[in-house]
N, C-alpha and C positions, 0 to 999 in steps of 0.2 A: 943601608935601607936592609932590613929583614927581607928575608927568603918568604914568600907567599905561601900560606898555610892553606890547605884545602879541606873545607868544609862542608864541601857537597857532598850529599844534594841538599843541605840544611843551608837555609837562608834567614836564619835569626835563630837566636837564644831569648827564652823567658824565664825571665826569673819570677819565681811563684812562690808567695809566701803566706803568712797568717794574716798579717797586719795588726794595727794595732791605734788606739786612739790618740790626736795629737792636742788635747785639750780636752778641761771639765766639762765642757758640752757634748763631747764626743762619746763619753764613757758609756753610758745606757746604751745610747744606741749601737755601739759597737756591740756590747753585749748581747743585745736583741738580737743582732746578724749572726753571733757563735751560737746563741741559745736556740735558734728559731725552729718553729716546732716542735719544742718540748715544755711549752706552758707553762714557764718560770715567771711568776710575777713581777711587773717591775721594780717594788720596793725590796725583793730579794736580790736581784740585779744591781740594785744601788749598793746594796751592803755588800756585795763580793767585789763591788766597783772601788772599795775604800783601796785596795791595795793599791791601784791605779791613780786614788786623789791624794795619796801621801806622796806620789811623784809629780805630783801638779795636773793629775789627771793625763798624762802623756806618757806613751809607752815607747821605750827605745828603739823597737824594733825596727820602725819605719825610717828614722835618720840610718841605723846599723845598714839596713839593706840598701839606703843611696851610698853608703860607703863601699860596700861591696859592687855598687853597680859601675862606680868610679874606677874601683880595684879591676873589675874584670875587663873596662872598655879600655883602661889603659895596658893592661897586661897582653889584650888581644891586639890593639895598635901597635905595642911596642915589638911583638912577635911576627907580623904580620898577618895575623888573622882577619881578614875581613869579614866579620859576623855581627851586625848590629844586636844590641842587647836590650830590652825591653823590660818592663817590670808590671807585675799585678798581682794583686791580694787577693783571696778568698774572701776577707770579713772587713775590710776599710780600703779606701781610697789609695790607688787607685785600683778599680777593680778590675778582677780577672775577665771578664764579659767586654768591659771598655777596651781594655787592652788589646784583645783578642781583633776586637771592631778594628783597632787602630792598626794592627797589624797587618790585617787585610786588606785594609785601605792603601797602605804601605806597601802592597804587593808580595807580601810574603806568603808563601804556598808550602814551605817544609820547615815546621817550626819544631825546635829542641826545647825541652823542659827543664831547668834546674828548680828544682823544690827545697826549700830551707830545712830539709828534713832528710838525715843522712842513713836511717835506718827502716828496716822492714817491719809496719803495722799498718791496721786500717787508719788510723788517725794521721801516721805521717807518711802513707805513700796514697792506698787505695781511695781516701777522701779525698785528695788532692785530683786524682782522676776522676774522680765521680764530678767534682767542680768543672775540671774541663770538658765534661761530655756535657753538663748543663750548660756551661758557655754556649759550646758547639750548637748546640740545640736551639739557643736562645739566637745565633747568628743565622741557623738555618731558617728561622721562621721568618726572617728579616729578608731572606732571597739572597744572602750573600754566599759567593763562592767559600767554599768551606778548606781550609788549610790541613796538611796531615800532620799530626802531632805527634812526636816520640818524647818519652820521658828519660833521663839521663839515668843509669844505673844508682843503686844505692852506694855511697863512698864513705862509708864509715871507715874502711880502713885503706884508703888510698894516704900515701904517704904523705902527700901534701895536706889532708886534714890530720893525720896522726903527728906529725913533727912538730907543728905548734904545740898539741896541745902537751907533747915530751917536755918542751920548753917552757913552759908555763906549770906544769908541775914541780920542775927542778928550781925554777925561780922562787914559787910560794916555799918549796922547804928550805931553802935561803934564807927566806923573811923569816922564819922561826928561830925564836932565841936558840943559840946553841946548846944550850941543856939540855933540850928536848928532841932537838933535830932528827937526830939518827934513831930517835925511837917512836917518830911519827907514824901513823896509818894513814893510808890514801882511800878515801870515800869518793869512790866513783860513782857519780849523781847522774839520773836520767830521771825522765817524765814516768812517775808510775800511769800504768795504764790498768783497765780492769783484766783479771787472769785468764778471762774466756777469749780476750782479745787477743793478748799475747799468745796462747795456746796454739791460736790459728793464724797467727801472722807467718808470714813466707809463704813459698809453694806448700802445696798438698803434703809432700813430703818430708817437708821439715816440721808439719805439724806434731802437738806435744806439748808436752811441761814447758812453760816458756816460749815456745817455737822460736821464730828465727828471730825474734825482738830480744830476748835475753841472750841466745846465744851470740848473737853478733856483739852486743854490749860487751859478754864477757871475754869473746877474741880480743877485741880491741883494748880491754883493759888490761890484759895479759900482755898484749904488744905494748902498751905505755909503761906499765911496769918493768919488764924487763929492761926497756930503755931506760927507764931513770935509774934502774938499778948499775947500767952499765957507766952511766953518766956521774952517779954520785958514790960507787962504790958500796952503796947500803940497799940490803934486801928489805925493803919497806913492806909490812906486810898490806893487803887493801880488799877491800868488798865491794860490791857492786849494791847500792843503796839509790832510794826512790825518795822524789818528791811531787809537790803539785796536786796531789789525788783530790780529785773533786766526786761528785754523783752521791748517791744513796748510800749510807754507811754501811745497809749489809750486803752491798756487790761487793766480792773479794776484790782486793786488788793487789798488783805486784808489792813486796815490803822486803826489806824494813824501810820505813819511812826515815829522812835525815836525820832528824830529831832524834827519835828515838835511838837511831843508831849512835848520835855522839851521846846519849845519857848511857847507853851501854857499855861504849869503849871506855867514857870516863871510870865510870864502875869498876872496870877491868884493867884500870891503871896505866891505861895508856896515856901519854906525855901530851901528845898533840894529834890536830887530825888534819891533812890536808883534804880539801874539798875540791872535788875536779869534774867539772860538769860536763861531761863527754858527751851527753846525750842533747847539746844543744848547739847551734850553729854560732850565735851571737849571744851577747850579756842583754837579754830582752827580759821582759817582766819577772817571768818566772825563776830568773837566775838573781836577780835583785834584790826582789821580795824573799821568796823563799830560801835562798839562801844567805844573800848579803844582809838581809833585815832576819828573817824567822831564825833560819837556824844559827846565825852567827849570835843572836842574843842567847840561844839556848846554850850556846858553847861559854859566853859570858856567866851566865848563870851559874852553871857549871864550875866555871873555873878552868874552863878546857882551853888551852891556844888553839885556834885555827887560822887557816890562809883559806881563800879560795883562788883557785888559779884561774886563768883565762880561759874564755874560749875562742875559737880561732877567728869570728869576726871577719874582719877584710884582710886580714893575711895575705903577703905576696904571694906565698906557698900555696894558699888557697884559691888564689885566681889561677895559678899557674896549672893546680889541678884540676880547675874547671876546664882550663884548654884542654889537657891531656885528655879528658873524658868526651869532650866534643869530638878532637881528633879521632879518639879510640874507636865512636860509636858510628863517625860518617865514616871513616875508613871499611868499618864493617858493614855499613848500610851499602857501600858499595863493592863488597864481595871480596875486600882484601883481607889477608891473614893479619890479623893484629894480636899483640900480647898487651892483655888487660894488667894493670899495675897495682899491685894489692899486697899489703901485710898481712902477717899472721896467717891460721892455719884454714882458714874457711875459703880463701881465695876469692876472686872477682863475682858480684853478685852476678844475676841474670840481666840481659838488657831488657827483654819484654815479661812482664809481669803475666804468668799463665793463669790460665784458667783456676779461680779456685785460691788464689794467693790473697791473703789479708780479706777474708769474706767481710763483708757487711751483716747484720742482722736481718735486715731488710733489702732485698737485691735491687740494687739500681744502675742504670747503665753508668761505664766509666771507660773514659778515651785511653788511650796510649798502653795498651794491653792488648792480652791475645785475644781476650772477650768483646773488646771494644766494638761498637756499633759504626764506627767512624774509621773503617780500616785507610 
């Protein structure tokens, strides 16, 4: 039998994700949830939904979260960590509020949250915290006893998140034709966000050009590139590029876009490119469409050999990393000395989001931070 690991004071882990449609009839209602309050007409949502309809109206993210749930539960059981794992989404079933209500009914009072976003940004961190505050407000209005909620730190540079991506890049390089392999460039891909949101990402002292969002991606990209060089003996040039931009065209977003980057690389005589989606936890729709469909079609048009490396998904090393993060945070809450595990130059991220971290344009209550109304 494994030794019993101590997660106290926590009595549950909540996997908090974005959600996605699970059939054609779900697509427009799902997009209405995502864009609520923006006044986007239904016809426009149908146009946007074409990406989903290409895949039968099903986003892979829900099945990928089910696989991650299984991996977490298996890892916890095998290592003697008695901590139940629940799952809730922002925009589709199982909805966050429903899951929190279930957790309260099960007697859970100290909850840790794992968000399926590894980096600091408004949409990747604070918005999840706002959703948690909304859910707690709903439970409070129902007269339920509210749990105390904490969020696990950003894990972009944890070895259990980084090492599977290193393996993926090395495999993708090996899949390229031998004649172009050594000259291949690596395009580290992540979700584009408005430059204004990037500049204010992370704690206030880190605000500036690109903020913590860009800085964290550059740091982990360098770690991966260095590891790939050690594994292959080849120093592959690399660049951080962006994908999946949306919104009004007059608003500046982070660039270059992956398709523009592929054009530029081909024009510069680069023989091949590996696209490494380091900004995403799993192969969800934005990876399947923006990289596997759109960017790959652009590369074929250019005659440029490309491969797309895998995301972390439900890799056992990532599940082990989550266990490590849980025990780290639990030990810290108990007042013990802990040694956070992190690669690269930036070190481990903060446990508690400080005031002014990744601010919203219109201030809203956010749980699991220094400014939480639910202490």
